[in-house]
C-alpha positions in Angstrom: -98.0 -158.2 -67.7 -95.3 -158.3 -64.9 -91.8 -158.1 -66.2 -90.2 -157.9 -62.8 -89.4 -161.6 -62.7 -87.8 -161.6 -66.2 -86.4 -158.1 -66.7 -84.2 -159.2 -69.6 -87.0 -160.9 -71.6 -87.7 -158.8 -74.7 -90.9 -160.4 -75.6 -92.4 -159.7 -72.2 -91.5 -156.0 -72.6 -92.9 -156.0 -76.0 -96.3 -157.5 -74.8 -96.4 -154.9 -71.9 -95.8 -152.2 -74.4 -98.7 -153.3 -76.5 -100.9 -153.4 -73.5 -100.0 -150.0 -72.3 -100.7 -148.7 -75.7 -104.2 -150.1 -75.8 -104.8 -148.5 -72.6 -103.7 -145.2 -73.9 -100.7 -144.8 -71.8 -98.3 -144.0 -74.7 -95.2 -142.7 -72.9 -95.1 -145.8 -70.8 -95.8 -148.0 -73.8 -92.9 -146.4 -75.6 -90.6 -146.9 -72.8 -91.4 -150.6 -72.6 -91.1 -151.1 -76.3 -87.7 -149.2 -76.4 -86.6 -151.6 -73.7 -87.7 -154.5 -75.7 -85.7 -153.5 -78.9 -82.7 -152.7 -76.7 -82.8 -156.1 -75.4 -83.6 -157.8 -78.6 -82.6 -155.5 -81.7 -83.9 -158.1 -84.2 -87.6 -158.4 -82.6 -89.6 -156.9 -85.6 -92.9 -157.0 -83.6 -91.4 -154.6 -81.1 -90.1 -152.2 -83.7 -93.5 -152.2 -85.3 -95.4 -151.4 -82.1 -92.8 -148.8 -81.3 -93.5 -147.2 -84.6 -97.3 -147.2 -83.9 -96.9 -145.8 -80.3 -94.5 -143.1 -81.1 -96.4 -142.1 -84.1 -99.5 -141.5 -81.9 -97.1 -139.4 -79.7 -96.6 -137.1 -82.8 -92.8 -138.1 -83.4 -93.1 -139.0 -87.1 -89.3 -139.3 -87.8 -88.8 -141.7 -84.9 -92.0 -143.6 -85.9 -90.9 -143.9 -89.5 -87.3 -145.4 -88.6 -89.1 -148.0 -86.3 -91.4 -149.0 -89.1 -88.4 -149.3 -91.5 -86.4 -151.3 -89.0 -89.5 -153.6 -88.6 -89.8 -154.1 -92.4 -86.2 -154.8 -92.8 -86.3 -157.5 -90.2 -89.5 -159.0 -91.5 -90.5 -157.9 -94.9 -93.1 -160.7 -95.4 -95.4 -159.2 -92.7 -98.4 -157.5 -94.2 -99.2 -155.5 -91.0 -95.7 -154.1 -90.9 -95.6 -153.3 -94.6 -99.0 -151.5 -94.0 -97.7 -149.5 -91.1 -94.6 -148.3 -93.0 -96.7 -147.4 -96.1 -99.1 -145.4 -93.8 -96.0 -143.7 -92.2 -94.6 -142.7 -95.6 -97.9 -141.6 -96.8 -98.3 -139.2 -93.9 -94.9 -137.6 -94.9 -96.0 -137.3 -98.4 -93.3 -139.8 -99.7 -95.9 -141.2 -101.7 -94.0 -143.2 -104.3 -92.3 -145.2 -101.6 -95.7 -145.5 -99.7 -97.3 -147.0 -102.8 -94.7 -149.6 -103.2 -95.1 -150.9 -99.5 -98.9 -150.9 -99.9 -98.5 -153.1 -102.9 -96.3 -155.4 -100.9 -98.8 -155.6 -98.2 -101.6 -156.4 -100.7 -99.7 -159.3 -102.2 -99.4 -160.8 -98.6 -103.1 -159.8 -97.6 -105.1 -159.3 -100.7 -108.5 -159.5 -99.0 -108.0 -156.7 -96.4 -110.6 -153.9 -96.8 -108.7 -151.4 -94.7 -105.5 -152.0 -96.6 -107.2 -151.3 -100.0 -108.8 -148.2 -98.6 -105.4 -146.9 -97.3 -103.8 -147.7 -100.6 -106.7 -145.8 -102.4 -106.0 -142.8 -100.2 -102.4 -142.8 -101.0 -103.1 -143.1 -104.7 -105.6 -140.2 -104.7 -103.0 -138.1 -102.9 -100.4 -138.9 -105.4 -102.8 -137.8 -108.3 -103.2 -141.4 -109.6 -107.1 -141.0 -109.7 -107.9 -144.0 -111.8 -105.9 -146.4 -109.9 -107.4 -145.0 -106.7 -110.9 -145.5 -107.8 -110.2 -149.0 -108.6 -108.6 -149.5 -105.3 -111.5 -147.9 -103.4 -113.8 -150.0 -105.6 -112.1 -153.1 -104.5 -112.4 -152.2 -100.9 -116.2 -151.7 -101.4 -116.5 -155.2 -103.1 -114.5 -156.8 -100.3 -116.8 -155.2 -97.6 -120.0 -153.4 -98.9 -120.7 -152.3 -95.3 -117.4 -150.3 -94.8 -118.4 -146.7 -94.6 -114.7 -145.7 -94.9 -114.3 -147.5 -98.2 -117.5 -145.7 -99.7 -116.3 -142.4 -98.4 -112.8 -142.8 -100.0 -114.6 -143.8 -103.3 -116.5 -140.7 -103.1 -113.4 -138.5 -102.5 -111.9 -140.0 -105.5 -115.0 -139.4 -107.7 -115.1 -135.7 -106.6 -111.6 -135.3 -107.9 -112.4 -137.0 -111.1 -115.5 -134.6 -111.5 -117.9 -137.6 -111.4 -120.1 -135.8 -108.8 -123.4 -137.8 -109.2 -121.6 -141.0 -108.4 -119.8 -139.2 -105.6 -123.1 -138.3 -104.0 -124.1 -142.0 -104.2 -121.0 -143.2 -102.3 -121.2 -140.5 -99.8 -124.7 -141.3 -99.0 -123.8 -144.9 -98.8 -121.2 -144.2 -96.2 -123.7 -142.1 -94.3 -126.3 -144.8 -94.2 -123.8 -147.2 -92.7 -122.4 -144.5 -90.2 -124.7 -141.5 -90.0 -122.7 -140.1 -87.1 -119.4 -140.0 -89.0 -118.3 -136.3 -89.2 -115.8 -137.0 -92.0 -118.7 -138.6 -94.1 -120.7 -135.5 -93.8 -117.9 -133.5 -95.0 -117.5 -135.8 -98.0 -121.2 -135.5 -98.8 -120.8 -131.6 -98.6 -117.8 -131.4 -101.0 -119.9 -133.3 -103.7 -123.0 -131.3 -103.0 -121.2 -128.0 -103.4 -119.4 -129.1 -106.7 -122.8 -129.9 -108.0 -124.1 -126.3 -107.4 -126.1 -127.3 -104.3 -124.3 -124.7 -102.1 -126.9 -124.4 -99.3 -127.3 -128.1 -99.0 -123.4 -128.4 -98.9 -123.1 -125.8 -96.1 -125.8 -127.7 -94.2 -123.7 -130.9 -94.5 -120.6 -129.1 -93.3 -122.5 -127.7 -90.3 -123.8 -131.2 -89.5 -120.1 -132.4 -89.6 -119.0 -129.5 -87.4 -121.8 -130.4 -84.8 -120.4 -134.0 -84.8 -116.9 -132.9 -84.6 -116.5 -129.3 -83.3 -112.7 -129.5 -83.7 -112.9 -129.9 -87.4 -111.2 -126.6 -88.5 -111.3 -127.4 -92.2 -115.0 -128.1 -92.4 -115.6 -124.8 -90.3 -113.3 -123.0 -92.7 -115.1 -124.2 -95.7 -118.4 -122.9 -94.2 -116.6 -119.4 -93.7 -115.3 -119.5 -97.4 -118.6 -120.5 -99.0 -120.9 -118.2 -97.1 -119.5 -115.4 -99.4 -121.2 -117.3 -102.3 -124.6 -117.4 -100.6 -127.3 -115.0 -101.9 -128.2 -112.6 -99.2 -125.0 -112.9 -97.1 -124.0 -109.6 -95.6 -120.3 -108.2 -94.7 -121.3 -108.3 -91.1 -122.6 -111.9 -91.2 -119.5 -113.0 -93.0 -117.3 -111.4 -90.4 -119.2 -113.0 -87.6 -118.8 -116.5 -89.3 -115.1 -115.9 -89.5 -114.9 -114.8 -86.0 -116.7 -117.9 -84.9 -113.9 -119.8 -86.6 -111.3 -117.9 -84.9 -112.8 -118.4 -81.4 -113.2 -122.2 -82.1 -109.8 -122.9 -83.7 -107.5 -120.0 -83.3 -108.0 -118.9 -79.8 -107.1 -122.4 -78.3 -103.6 -122.2 -79.9 -102.9 -118.6 -79.3 -101.0 -119.6 -76.2 -98.1 -120.5 -78.5 -97.6 -116.9 -79.3 -94.6 -114.9 -77.8 -93.3 -111.4 -77.7 -91.3 -110.3 -80.8 -87.8 -109.2 -80.6 -87.3 -108.0 -84.1 -85.3 -104.9 -84.4 -87.7 -101.8 -84.7 -85.8 -100.0 -87.4 -88.4 -98.6 -89.8 -86.1 -98.4 -93.0 -84.1 -101.4 -92.6 -84.2 -104.5 -94.9 -87.3 -106.6 -93.9 -87.8 -110.3 -93.8 -90.9 -111.1 -95.5 -92.5 -114.7 -95.3 -95.2 -115.9 -97.6 -97.2 -118.9 -96.3 -99.3 -121.0 -98.8 -100.6 -124.5 -99.5 -100.7 -123.6 -103.3 -97.2 -123.0 -104.2 -97.8 -125.3 -107.3 -100.0 -125.6 -110.4 -102.7 -123.4 -108.8 -104.2 -120.2 -110.1 -102.5 -118.3 -107.3 -99.2 -118.6 -109.4 -100.8 -116.5 -112.1 -100.4 -113.6 -109.4 -97.6 -114.6 -107.1 -95.0 -115.0 -109.9 -95.3 -111.5 -111.3 -94.9 -110.1 -107.8 -92.1 -112.3 -106.9 -90.1 -111.4 -110.0 -90.4 -107.7 -109.2 -89.8 -107.7 -105.3 -87.1 -105.4 -104.4 -84.4 -107.7 -102.9 -82.4 -104.8 -101.5 -85.2 -103.9 -99.3 -86.7 -107.4 -98.8 -85.5 -110.8 -98.0 -88.1 -113.4 -99.1 -88.9 -116.6 -97.3 -91.5 -119.2 -98.4 -93.2 -121.6 -96.0 -94.9 -124.3 -98.3 -97.5 -126.9 -97.2 -97.8 -128.9 -100.3 -99.5 -132.2 -101.0 -97.8 -132.3 -104.4 -95.0 -130.3 -105.9 -94.7 -129.7 -109.7 -92.8 -127.7 -112.3 -94.6 -124.5 -111.1 -93.2 -125.1 -107.6 -89.8 -125.2 -108.9 -90.4 -121.9 -110.8 -91.8 -120.3 -107.7 -88.9 -121.6 -105.4 -86.2 -119.9 -107.4 -87.6 -116.3 -106.4 -87.2 -117.0 -102.7 -83.9 -116.6 -100.8 -85.3 -119.3 -98.4 -87.7 -122.2 -99.0 -89.1 -124.3 -96.1 -91.3 -127.3 -96.4 -93.8 -127.1 -93.4 -96.1 -129.8 -94.7 -95.2 -132.2 -91.9 -95.4 -129.6 -89.1 -98.3 -128.6 -87.0 -99.4 -125.0 -86.5 -97.4 -124.5 -83.3 -94.2 -126.2 -84.9 -94.5 -124.1 -88.1 -95.0 -121.0 -86.1 -91.8 -121.9 -84.0 -89.9 -122.3 -87.2 -91.0 -119.0 -88.5 -90.3 -117.2 -85.3 -86.9 -118.7 -85.3 -86.2 -116.9 -88.6 -87.1 -113.6 -87.2 -89.7 -112.8 -89.9 -90.9 -109.2 -89.8 -93.9 -109.4 -92.0 -95.9 -112.7 -92.6 -98.4 -113.0 -95.5 -101.1 -115.5 -95.6 -102.1 -116.5 -99.2 -104.7 -119.0 -98.4 -107.1 -117.7 -95.8 -110.2 -120.1 -95.5 -109.7 -121.6 -98.9 -108.2 -125.1 -99.7 -105.9 -126.3 -97.0 -106.0 -123.3 -94.6 -102.9 -122.5 -92.6 -104.4 -119.9 -90.4 -103.6 -121.8 -87.3 -100.0 -120.7 -87.9 -101.1 -117.1 -87.9 -102.9 -117.5 -84.7 -99.7 -118.2 -83.0 -98.5 -114.9 -84.1 -95.0 -115.8 -85.2 -94.2 -112.5 -86.8 -95.1 -108.9 -85.5 -96.8 -107.9 -88.5 -99.3 -110.4 -90.3 -101.2 -109.8 -93.5 -103.7 -111.7 -95.5 -103.6 -111.2 -99.3 -104.7 -113.1 -102.7 -106.9 -116.0 -101.7 -109.9 -113.7 -102.0 -110.8 -110.1 -100.8 -112.5 -110.6 -97.4 -111.6 -111.3 -93.9 -110.0 -114.1 -92.0 -111.8 -113.2 -88.6 -108.4 -113.5 -86.8 -107.4 -110.8 -84.3 -103.7 -111.9 -84.9 -103.8 -110.9 -88.5 -103.1 -107.2 -88.4 -104.0 -106.2 -92.0 -105.9 -107.4 -95.2 -104.8 -106.1 -98.8 -107.5 -104.4 -100.7 -107.8 -101.6 -103.3 -109.7 -98.5 -103.8 -112.3 -100.1 -106.0 -113.0 -103.1 -103.8 -113.1 -100.9 -100.7 -113.9 -97.4 -101.9 -112.6 -94.7 -99.5 -115.6 -92.5 -100.1 -118.2 -95.2 -99.1 -119.1 -96.6 -95.6 -116.3 -99.2 -94.7 -117.3 -102.8 -94.6 -116.6 -104.7 -91.5 -113.4 -106.8 -91.3 -111.4 -108.2 -88.4 -108.2 -106.7 -90.0 -107.2 -103.1 -90.8 -107.2 -102.6 -94.7 -104.1 -101.9 -96.5 -105.4 -100.4 -99.8 -103.1 -100.4 -102.9 -103.9 -97.6 -105.5 -105.1 -99.7 -108.3 -105.8 -103.3 -108.2 -105.8 -106.3 -105.7 -104.6 -108.5 -108.6 -101.6 -108.4 -110.8 -102.2 -111.1 -113.5 -100.1 -113.2 -115.8 -101.9 -115.8 -118.0 -99.2 -118.3 -117.7 -97.8 -120.5 -120.7 -99.6 -122.0 -123.6 -102.3 -119.2 -124.1 -104.0 -119.3 -127.5 -104.3 -116.3 -129.5 -107.5 -114.1 -129.4 -109.9 -115.6 -131.9 -112.3 -113.7 -134.3 -115.7 -112.5 -132.9 -117.7 -115.9 -133.1 -121.0 -114.0 -133.8 -119.6 -113.0 -137.2 -119.5 -116.6 -138.4 -122.6 -117.8 -136.6 -124.8 -114.9 -137.0 -125.9 -114.8 -133.3 -124.4 -113.8 -130.0 -123.1 -116.4 -127.6 -122.9 -115.4 -124.0 -120.9 -117.6 -121.6 -119.7 -118.2 -118.1 -116.8 -120.5 -117.2 -116.8 -119.7 -113.5 -116.7 -122.4 -110.8 -120.1 -124.0 -110.8 -120.8 -123.3 -107.1 -121.1 -119.6 -108.0 -124.2 -120.3 -109.9 -127.6 -119.8 -108.2 -131.2 -119.1 -109.1 -130.8 -115.3 -108.9 -127.9 -115.6 -111.2 -129.7 -117.8 -113.6 -132.9 -115.6 -113.6 -130.8 -112.6 -114.4 -129.1 -114.3 -117.4 -132.3 -115.4 -118.6 -133.4 -111.8 -118.9 -130.3 -111.2 -121.1 -131.2 -114.1 -123.2 -134.7 -113.1 -123.5 -133.6 -109.5 -124.6 -131.4 -111.1 -127.3 -133.7 -113.6 -128.8 -131.3 -115.6 -131.0 -128.5 -115.8 -128.4 -127.0 -118.9 -127.0 -125.3 -119.5 -123.6 -122.1 -121.5 -123.0 -121.9 -122.7 -119.4 -119.2 -124.7 -117.6 -121.0 -127.3 -115.5 -120.4 -130.9 -114.3 -122.2 -133.6 -116.3 -125.4 -135.3 -115.0 -128.0 -133.9 -112.4 -126.2 -130.5 -112.3 -126.9 -129.6 -115.8 -130.4 -130.8 -115.6 -131.2 -128.5 -112.7 -129.7 -125.6 -114.8 -131.7 -126.4 -117.8 -134.8 -126.8 -115.7 -134.2 -123.3 -114.0 -133.4 -121.6 -117.3 -136.4 -123.3 -118.9 -138.8 -121.9 -116.1 -137.4 -118.5 -116.9 -138.2 -118.9 -120.5 -135.0 -120.0 -122.0 -135.2 -123.2 -124.2 -132.8 -126.1 -123.9 -131.3 -125.7 -127.3 -130.0 -122.4 -126.4 -127.7 -123.6 -123.6 -124.4 -125.4 -124.5 -122.7 -127.1 -121.5 -118.8 -127.8 -121.3 -116.8 -129.6 -118.8 -113.7 -128.7 -116.8 -110.4 -129.2 -118.8 -106.7 -128.3 -118.6 -105.9 -124.6 -118.6 -104.9 -124.3 -122.3 -108.1 -126.1 -123.4 -110.2 -124.0 -120.9 -108.8 -120.6 -122.4 -109.5 -121.9 -125.9 -113.2 -122.2 -125.0 -113.3 -118.3 -124.9 -113.0 -118.6 -128.7 -116.6 -119.8 -128.6 -117.9 -116.9 -126.5 -118.7 -113.3 -127.6 -119.6 -111.9 -124.2 -119.3 -113.3 -120.6 -122.0 -112.8 -118.0 -120.6 -112.5 -114.5 -121.9 -114.4 -111.4 -123.4 -113.0 -108.3 -123.2 -112.3 -105.5 -119.6 -113.4 -105.9 -118.1 -112.1 -109.1 -115.5 -114.0 -111.3 -111.9 -113.1 -110.2 -109.3 -115.1 -112.1 -111.9 -116.3 -114.7 -112.9 -112.8 -115.6 -109.2 -111.8 -116.0 -108.8 -114.8 -118.3 -111.8 -113.9 -120.2 -110.6 -110.3 -120.8 -107.1 -111.5 -121.7 -108.8 -113.8 -124.3 -110.7 -110.8 -125.8 -114.0 -111.5 -124.1 -115.7 -108.5 -122.3 -117.4 -109.5 -119.0 -120.6 -107.8 -117.8 -120.9 -107.6 -114.0 -123.3 -106.7 -111.3 -121.9 -104.9 -108.3 -122.8 -107.0 -105.3 -123.1 -106.0 -101.6 -119.9 -107.5 -100.4 -116.3 -107.1 -101.3 -116.2 -110.2 -103.4 -119.0 -108.8 -105.5 -116.9 -105.8 -106.5 -114.3 -107.6 -108.3 -116.0 -106.9 -111.8 -116.1 -103.2 -110.9 -112.4 -103.2 -109.9 -111.4 -105.0 -113.1 -113.6 -102.9 -115.4 -112.2 -99.6 -113.9 -108.7 -100.6 -114.3 -109.4 -101.5 -118.0 -111.2 -98.2 -118.5 -114.4 -100.0 -119.4 -117.0 -98.8 -116.7 -119.9 -99.5 -119.1 -119.4 -103.1 -118.4 -120.5 -102.9 -114.8 -123.8 -101.8 -113.3 -125.3 -101.6 -109.7 -128.8 -102.7 -110.8 -130.2 -105.8 -112.5 -131.9 -103.6 -115.2 -128.5 -102.0 -115.7 -126.8 -105.5 -116.1 -129.4 -106.4 -118.8 -128.9 -103.0 -120.5 -125.0 -103.3 -120.4 -125.1 -106.7 -121.9 -127.6 -106.0 -124.8 -125.8 -102.8 -125.5 -122.6 -104.9 -126.4 -124.7 -107.0 -128.9 -126.1 -103.9 -130.7 -123.1 -103.3 -132.8 -121.0 -106.3 -133.9 -118.2 -104.2 -135.6 -117.6 -102.4 -132.4 -117.8 -105.7 -130.3 -115.3 -107.2 -132.7 -113.1 -104.3 -132.4 -113.3 -104.4 -128.6 -112.4 -108.1 -128.8 -109.2 -107.5 -130.7 -108.1 -104.5 -128.4 -108.8 -106.3 -124.9 -105.5 -108.2 -124.8 -103.5 -105.0 -125.5 -105.7 -103.1 -123.1 -105.1 -105.8 -120.4 -101.3 -105.7 -120.9 -101.2 -101.9 -120.7 -103.4 -101.7 -117.6 -102.4 -101.9 -113.8 -103.8 -105.4 -113.9 -100.7 -106.6 -115.6 -98.3 -104.1 -114.6 -96.0 -106.1 -112.3 -93.3 -103.5 -111.4 -96.1 -101.0 -110.5 -98.0 -103.6 -108.5 -94.8 -104.7 -106.5 -93.9 -101.1 -105.8 -97.4 -100.4 -104.5 -97.7 -103.5 -102.4 -94.1 -103.1 -101.0 -95.1 -99.5 -100.0 -97.9 -100.9 -97.9 -95.6 -103.4 -96.4 -93.4 -100.6 -95.4 -96.1 -98.4 -94.0 -97.4 -101.4 -91.9 -93.8 -101.9 -90.5 -93.3 -98.2 -89.8 -96.5 -98.4 -87.7 -95.2 -101.3 -85.8 -91.9 -99.7 -85.1 -93.7 -96.5 -83.8 -95.6 -98.8 -81.4 -98.9 -98.0 -83.0 -101.6 -100.9 -83.0 -102.7 -102.1 -86.4 
């Protein structure tokens, strides 16, 4: 388009901008479109394409303003309404986005992509039933839309309808077998149905198709710890592979630190998380935050949240400074943190959930520490320390390999609080039933054939016993039943339960006499929940740090007899608890008090211990020592 002959024609400048945008010449396109709106401020089309273009240039604020202006000028244009809705959705302004999607659908009710975008927005807003209907409508309009089937699968996963999710995931892959995101969708559904190895393979396939997918790669790093046979060295190598692929390329954003090197001064501590909301992490962060010494530490929160809730509000009141970084990329978030002169930055997420490790790759703080997500390693050379304790990483045993130096607190990695709405400890179920009920309410992907065979040995040693197991409905339960049946456990001895809200989940412990822990990855939060509800947990010590959680918790409770380093010992420990129902009932009634009196719930002690480790790490930095 030649605008030289008519330099004041806004429509020509708009058309030129569109053409430049299609050619990928985004800055030139933005300039042409800006000229168009300057010449004709009421040209809605120019504002719309300007929004599209500067959105691609990663300027979300300007993009949103352009879409809003376009919608003001031409509210009956479905394309403009959709553009505005997507811009709002990307900024997590979901209520507004939903309204504009609905306006667009009134104008264009048969657009598959519009229904799919709407479904995604509804899912992100937590309106899962509505999201499923919207995704279903998209599939009806175009059964050959891989994206629509993928969105339906994502929603079904969040609804816990995993068998249906697998069907939709595979439908998407049949249509677009090279779509990396569709392999990640399949992986998520496979993992949640307990098909861990197949899920990891699907994530690897996604990573092959899109090597830049840091989240898929991070899921592999996280899930490898649940695989039987994974060694500490192999887990470190996996994590370092992630760091080479996704952290090293952005490490150029790191800069020298000018923080005052005074070892005893008040420190600025930053906590970074995508889980500052109704997430199990709050059971551990709230006790610490309440006890933090404000004279010695100034607390900053850096939150990247898909949704805020009442727990977010509760957490927020414990920070002197709260910053929403959900709309910032890693480099921008790191720049913000650096501008606040944070002394010690704590990552609470590692490779779980929505990982924020890219921020730490930029090294915005002179001392960086990983804690809470799980005891393990991030693989990043820019994270100086990992928090652990003397039970998880015993000083008298050969050290496991980690990318970080270990900061060992004296007692426990976890400081627990059960949260509101906790039911009282029930009477021992075996007294009324006349038989022992074992149970496991851990995440289903922690189960594997080794675990089931070990539990079957326990059930075989206690012939009249039953097993309560949290598992998704459908094929997952059938696979577990078949595995236990092969090991000699009749179907009638296994009772399956589904996931449910926290108070109802805690009440399930009222049906269980003894919990059997998972391997090689022990229960962490779930075991603490069980103990608090009066249910002892029998554990097998694993070969990696995540398999020593049961040992750590039992030692802190003064109940070493619950833990064994052999499978034979595990069976003996479980059966010994069954031998005397009076003793088992007394243990049940004493466990909550035992928990409350232990380091596992001593928040002042935990905060003092952790702060002591923070201070030592800072002194080391001030002295010029390497981590």
